N, C-alpha and C positions, 0 to 999 in steps of 0.2 A: 049407425055405430060410430063412436068417436075414433078419430085418427089423429093421435097426439104426436107432434114433432117438436123437437127443441132446435132453435136456431142460435148460433153463437157467432158473434162478429167483433173483431177488433180492427179498427181502421187506422188511417195514417195519422190521426191525432194522438194515438197511443194513450188514451186516457182511461182505458179499462175494457172489460169484456161485457158487451151487451148480450143479454140472454133472454129468450122468450120461450114460452110454451104455447103453441098454437094448435087448435083443433081444426083440421081441414075437412071435416065430414060434411060441411055445408058449402055453398057456393063461395061465401066470403069467410075467410079465416076468423076464428074467435080466439082472442088472446086470453089465456087463463092466468098468466103471470108474466111479468117483465121486470127486469132489474139490471143495473150495471154494477159489476164487481170491479172496484178500482184495483189497479195493480199496486203491489207494495212499492214503496219508493225505490227499493233496491232493484226489483225486477224491471220497473219502468226505466230506470237508469241504464240497465243492461241492454234493453231493447233500443233505447235512443243512442247509446254508444255504438251499437252495431249498425244502426241506420246511418249515423254520421260518419262512420269510418269503415265502410264495407271492405276496402282493400286491405285492412289490417286485422281482419277477423280470422282467428285460427280455427281449424277443424274441431278442436276440442271445445272451444267456447261456443261454436255454432251448435254442436251436438248437445251440449249442456243446456243451451237456451231453448232448443227444440223440445227437450224433455221437460224443462221447467214450465214452459208454456203449455205443453200437453197436460201437465198436472193442474195448472191453473184453469185451463178450459174445462177439465173434468170436474173440478170443484165447483165451478160456476154452473155446470149442467146439473149436478146433483142438488145444488142449492135451489135452483129455479124449479126443478121437479118437485122438491119438498114444499116450496112455496105454493105450487099449484095443487098440492095434496095428492100427488101421483107417485107411485112406486116406479122404479126403473123399468120393470117388466111391462108397464102400461104404455111406455113410450115406444113408438114405432122406430124412430131413428133420431139421431142428432145430425144436423147440418152444420159443419164447422168451417168457417172461412179461413181461420188461422190468422196469423199476423204477417202481413207482407213485409219482407226485408229488402227485396229488390225487384223492380218491375222494369223489364227491358225488352219490350216487344219489337223494337227496331234493331236490336243487336244481331250479330251474325255468329251463331244462330240465335233466334229470339228465345227468351225465357221469362218466367216470372216465378219468384220463390216466396212461398208462404211456409211458416213454421208453426208448430203446435202439434206435436206428435199424436196423430189420430189413433195409432195403436194403443197408446197410453189412455186416451180418452175412452176408447171402447173397453179396455181392460178394467179401468178403475170405476166406470159407471155401470158396466154390464149392459150397455145400450149400443146397438149397431150404429156406427158413425160413418158419415159420408163427408169426405174432405178432398182437398186438392182439386178444386173446381176449375182453375184457370188453365191448367197445362194442356188439357185435351183441345180446347179451343185454339190455343197457340199452335199445337201440332197440326191443326187443320188450316193454318195460315192466318188465324185471327189475332186480335190484340190481347185476348184473354180478359178484356175489360171494356166497358162495364158489363157485368153479368146480371144486374138486377132489372134491366128493361123488360125481360120476358115476364117477370112477376108484376111489374108496373102495368104491362099490357093486360094481364089477366085480371088485375084488381081495379085499375083506375081508368080504363078506356071508357069513353062516353060517345055514343054514336052521333050526337049532334054538337059536339064540342071538341075543339082542338086544344089539347091540354099538354103542358110540359110538367114533368116531375123533376124537380131540382133538388138533388142531394148536396148539401153543403157540409161535407166532412172536412178532413184535412185537405183533400182534393175535392173540387166540385165536379159533379157530372149531371148531365141532362138526359132524360128520356123524352122524346117527342112523340106524342100520341095524337095523330091527326084524327079528325072527325071521319065518320063513315067507314071505319075499319081500314083506313089507308095503311101503307107500310110504316112500321115503327122504325125510328132511328134514334141514335144516342151517342154520346161521346163525353169524354172528360173536357171540361172547359178550361181548367187550370187551377190555381190555388183557391182553396176555400179558407179553412182556418189555419193551415200549416204555417204560413209566414207570420200571421197575427200571433199565434201561440209561441212561436220561436222568439219573436221580438219582445213580447211581454215577459217571457221567461228569462231572457237575457238581462233586461233592464229592471224588472220588478220582482223577479223570483216567483212569478205566478205561472200556473200551468195554462191559463187562458185568460182572456180579457173579458171578464163577466159583463154581459149585456153591452159590450162595446164601450164601456164607460171611459176607459183611458183613451181610446181612439177619439171619442167624442170631445175630449178635452183639448185635442190638438187641431191643427189646420192642415188640410190637404195641400201638398206642395205640387203644383202643376208640372214643372219640369221633371220632377222625379216620377210622377205618375206616367208622363209621356215616355220616359225611359223604360219603365217597367213594362208598358204595353207594347214596346218594340220587340219583345221576345218573339222569335220566329214561330214558336209553337202555335201562337194564336192565328197565324195565317194558314196553317196546315188544314186541309179539308179532312173531314171524318172519312173513314174510321180513325180514331186516334185516342190515345190514353197516355197518362203521365203520372208522376209521383214525386216523392222526395228526391229521387235521383236527379231531377232538374230543379224543382222549386224548393230550395233549402235555405237555411240561414247563411251558409257559405256563399250560395249564389247571390243572395241579397247583399251581403257585405261586400262582395266583389263589385257588384253593380253600384253600390253607394260610393265606393272609392273616395278620391279626394274631392270630387265635385259636390258631394252631398254630406260629407262627414260632419259639417257644422250644424246640420239640422237638429232641432230638439227631438228627443226620442219620441215624445208623444205626437209630434208632427209626422214623423215617419210612420207611426202606428195609424194615424188618421189616413195617411196616403195608402197604406196597405189595405185598410178597410175599403177605401174607394177603388183600389186595384181589384180586389175580390169582386165587388159589385160591378165594376165597369167591364171586367173580362167576361163575366156571366152575361151581362146585358148585351155586350157586343156579339157574343156567340148567338144569342137568341135573335138579335136583329139581323145578323148575317145569314143564319141557317134556318130560322123558323120565324119569319116576320109576321105570320098570320096566327100565332097562338092567341087563343082567347083568354087563357088562364095559366098561371104558373103556381104550382103547389109545392111548397118547400118542405124538405125533411132533413134530418141530420142535426148536428149540434149548432150549425149556423142559423137554424130557425129560431134560436133563442137570443141571437145577437140583434137586438132591436135597431142598432145603428146601421148594420149592414142591410137589414131588411128595409129600413127607411130609404137608404140610398138606392137599393134595387127598385123600390116603388117609384122613386123620383126619375130613375133612368128608363123605366118601362111605363110611361104614363098611360098608354092605351091598353094595358094588360091588367087583368085582375090578379092580384097577388094574395095568396093565403098559405096555409100549411096543410099537410095531409090530414091533420085532425078534422078538417072540414069534409074530408072524404072517408072518414071512419077509421083511420089508423093514425095513432099518435106519431109525430115526426121522429121521436127518439127510437122507435122500434121497427121502422120500415125495413132497414137492411137486415137486421137479425131475422125478422119474419121471412124475408126473401130467401135467406139461406136455409131456413126450415123448409120452405116451399121447394127450393131446388133439390134438397135431399129427397123429398117425396117424389119429384119428377125423376130423379136418378133411379130410385128403387122401382118405380113403375116403368122404367125403360123408355122414358120420353126425353127428347132433347131439351136442354136448358138454355142454350145460347140462341141468339138471333144473328145470323150472318149479316143482315143489313146494318147491325150495330157494330159488331166486332170485326167484320171483314173476313170471317172464316169462309172456307169453301162450301161448307154445308152445315146444316144443323146436326149436332151430335149430343149424345148423352154425356153429361159432365161428371167428373169426380171419380174417386176411388172409394170402394165400399170396404169397411173394416167390420166384419161381423162380430157381434157380441160374444159368440160362443155359447156353450151350454154349461 
């Protein structure tokens, strides 16, 4: 019997809402439909303005953004259900990650804030919605991130192969899947696309550097790369997670300061591409030197320049994308949140304490019933 779930994901790149319809009735999920709904320029600007100036956000603007994003997520869910040829009544649940506005697992007290009003999603779609996945893990002493490693373990583990799943979104994160069903680990490595997107946006008015073409036109600046890699986050042992709260355009511009302000903009972009690749490779070499294979997902999988630099920095490791494992790299995270919604409704824990640092496995998220 089919078990249809919708997954909705909006990441730190803020480029739109990824939506999938997945059937979990078999061992491996079958995708019936997948699409990205771009944010309107006005809504994207509101999100970015909130992310860039969190201390200047009013309660009114926060509440209105929460509602507007709830409506946008609901529309994306209805559109993907229609593309799959399904009525809302045929969908078991929606798993909505929401849009992260602030992630502070090291604060006192720790917290993580996602918006995209799940009550509005449930009301407008007529589909039970599971959301707010991160806060229960944080309440149990965890980082609240990354949460997709449990899904990676279920889908991508191989008994005779040590495999890393690398998601290059705005922030990059790793799931380390050792051979022979060993303990799974994972953590955020640092920047993925977030600095590349911010820099090309500032200097060329583009939302991203397509295929790394602009970075490819420049030259990596060794002293700047060395300065970037001195960020203390990279020396912290897992569990750890990060976000725009640290790796932002403001952080980059402060670091550039007078020492590097004369650099050509495309040379900075080339250095940022190398920074993304080098910080990921450094994490793998330090924490998972025996990996046989790295399978990449997320938007960074389409940046051939970053992928080439990763391959050069990991010469003894096979590099591919999750397409080789049966799931397109664009849809891994949205599918993961559809899967997490199912786990929540089935009463099964969705976190991995070995990844997040939580005291124990717990059922994640809050359930917003569709009603009758």
